[in-house]
C-alpha positions in Angstrom: -12.9 -10.1 18.8 -13.4 -9.7 15.1 -11.6 -7.1 13.1 -13.3 -4.8 10.7 -12.7 -5.9 7.1 -11.6 -2.3 6.2 -9.1 -2.2 9.1 -7.6 -5.5 7.9 -7.4 -4.2 4.3 -5.7 -1.0 5.5 -3.2 -2.9 7.5 -2.5 -5.3 4.6 -2.0 -2.4 2.2 0.4 -0.7 4.6 2.4 -3.9 4.9 2.5 -4.3 1.2 3.7 -0.7 0.8 6.5 -1.3 3.3 7.6 -4.4 1.4 7.6 -2.6 -1.9 9.6 0.3 -0.4 12.2 -2.2 0.7 12.3 -3.9 -2.7 12.6 -0.5 -4.4 15.6 0.4 -2.2 17.2 -2.9 -2.9 16.7 -2.5 -6.7 18.2 1.0 -6.5 21.2 -0.2 -4.6 21.9 -2.8 -7.2 21.4 -0.4 -10.0 18.4 -2.2 -11.5 15.2 -0.8 -13.0 12.6 -0.1 -10.4 9.9 1.4 -12.6 7.4 -1.4 -12.2 7.8 -1.4 -8.4 7.5 2.4 -8.3 4.2 2.1 -10.3 2.9 -0.6 -8.1 3.7 1.3 -4.9 2.0 4.4 -6.3 -1.2 2.3 -7.0 -1.1 0.8 -3.5 -0.7 4.2 -1.9 -3.7 5.5 -3.9 -5.8 2.5 -2.8 -4.8 3.0 0.8 -5.7 6.7 0.6 -9.1 5.9 -0.9 -9.8 3.3 1.7 -8.8 5.4 4.6 -10.9 8.4 3.4 -13.9 6.1 2.8 -13.5 4.5 6.1 -13.2 7.9 7.9 -16.4 9.1 6.2 -18.2 5.9 7.2 -18.8 4.9 3.6 -17.9 1.6 2.0 -15.0 2.0 -0.5 
């Protein structure tokens, strides 16, 4: 069974967001700057939101 490419991208983005969240928490625990990771996670969340909305509407992103 083949997966829909959009479904794969959604799952991949969710996994990346989880990893970034973990990295941010670790940086915060160690008292290090997490600004770059915060920016990246915001971008990934926006990409995910756009992809989910486009997929729900039946349009290509």
